C-alpha positions, 0 to 999 in steps of 0.5 A: 107552367103558370098561365100569364095573367090576362092583360086587358087591351086599352081602348081609346075613349070617344073623346080621345079619338075625336081629339086625335082626328081633329089634330090630324085634320088640322095638320093635313089642312096646314100641309094642303094650304102650304102646298097650294099657296104658290098656285094661289099666288100665281092665280091672284097675281095673274088677275091683277093689274101691274099697278095693283101688284106694285102697291098691293100685298102678294097674297091679297085678292085682286081689288079688280079682276082683269084678264088682260094678262091672260090675253097678253100671255096667250097671244101677245107676250114676247119670247125674244124678238117675236111677240106671239104669246104662248099660243103657237108653242102650246100647239107645238107641244100638242103636236109633240106630246100626242103622237109621242104618247100614242107611239110609245104606249103602243110599242111599250105594250107590245114589248111588255107583252112579248117579254111577259108572255112569250119568254123568248131567248134573251127576254130577261136581258132585253128587259134588263137593258130597257130597265137600265135605260130608265135610269140614264140621265137626260144629259147623258143622251144629249150628244148621241141623240143630236148625232142621230137626229142629224144623220136622220135629217130631223134635227130641229123638227117636231118629228125629231122631238117626237122621236126623242121622247118615244125613244126615251119613254120606251123603257118606262112604258115597257116596264109598266106593261111588263109588270101588268101582263106578268100578272095575267095567267100564261094559260090564256096565251097557251090556250090561244096558241092551241086554237091557232092564234098568233102573236098579234091576234092574242095581243089584240083580242085578249091582252089589249082589252084587259089593259085599260088600267095600265094604258091610263098609267102609261098615257098619264106618265108619258104625257106629263113627262113630255109636256113638262120637258124643257131640256130636250125641247131647248136642245133639239128644237129651233125657232118655230118648233119650240114647245111651250116650256121653252117659250115660257122660259123665254117670256120670263127672261125677256124684258121689254121695259117694265117687268110684267109679273102678271103676264108671267104668272098667266103664261105659267098657268096656261103652260101647266093647265093640260097636266093639271087637267089630266091629273084631275080627271084621271089621277085616281086611275093612275094609282089604280093602274099602278097597283093593278100589276103589283100582285105578281112579278 
């Protein structure tokens, strides 16, 4: 057998590497510009007067910056027959999102811990059913959920909306925590049992302190889903309990004379600020927490 002739590997020259990197940066810059252009238009439009919007260019910077549209969107825009702006609905969304996020995260952590570490009879079936619930479309649960809320006497209330979001989010939070806890050695649980620790003592003393990455994932996911929800908000709320997404839709579709595009844009930015802030502050922890439990299970 004759040896194959040695084929030297080709290495790219420094000039070629520089050109390829330059092209890559240009493409990334174009994609980023294309992605951020709607946000740029929203911000600049919200800072213009109506006269400037009519006579100016869509992507031009405002000749004179004014925050009148922001003040109107916050406390004076009409959402039908009421002209209170998005302020009361913004507070409603906070009252809905914060308890729903906390409750669904805590219950999801307990579910994931029980399924991953205690291996009770029927654990796999229980987890499969919860996982199946993650893929049920919103529209499918509207009628059954409305019946349940009516029987519980919380239809059209903020506690009713909290209940809806907790139930719908449990499948996701359980999935997150189960996949994270299954990567933790079961020997920790066995050793704690030998020492006399029970179910909740092991959870609070061992697993919860290790759960910060996946807690961040659960909080970001649930907060984003709940804050941006429109279908549940418009279906299960009434006047006085509507979230900010419903109010935004009413503002955009309510016309009293002149269409105020600057007010619409300002209201949309106000409604989106909490989720933008969450991702800016904790976005990197979201990816880190998702990959933390991907080694095993």
